[in-house]
N, C-alpha and C positions, 0 to 999 in steps of 0.2 A: 801414401806408402803401401806397397803390396804386402800381403800376408805371406810370410815365408817360414812359418812354424806350423808343424802338424799338431794334431790334438794331443798326442802323448807328450810331445815336447812342451806344449803349453801347460799341461797338467803338472808335469814335473817341475817346471819353472815356478808356477804359482805355489805349489806345495813346499818346495825348497825355500822360496822367498819368505813365505809365512813362517816356516820353521825357524829360519835365521832371525827374523824380526822378533818372534816369541822368545827365543833364547836370549837375544839382546835385551829385551824388555825385562826379563827376569834376572839380569846380570849374570847369566851363566857363561856367556862367551865374551862379554864386554861390548863396548860401543861399536866395534868393527862389524858386529852382526847386523847392524842396520844397512849394510851393503845389500841385504836381502831385498831392499826396495827395488833394485835394478832388475833381478829376474822376475819379481812380482809384476812390475809394470810391463816389461817386455812380453811376459806370458799373457797378461790381460789384453794387450793391444794386438798381439799376434805377429809383431814385427821385431826382429832383432837387427840392429844396425851392424853388428859384427858379421852376421850371416850375409847381409847385403854386400859388405865390403869383400868378403871371401867367396861370394857366389854360391853359398849353401842355400838349400831349400828343402825343408822337411815336410812341407805341406803336400798332401797327396793330390790336391786339385790340379787341374791342367796348368802346366807351367807356361807362362807367356814370355 
């Protein structure tokens, strides 16, 4: 899979994912907060399947 997320996009995804997981773990937002695993994983690997489907690319590297 090609990387299709830029640095800022990845940082925001990982931070948001960790925040949601932390809120879920402390029962602040309930179990649905564990959906934060999705942005955490996509930010960690640098590829978003939805971006691929829609043709988005926030990675500043040369687009192939």
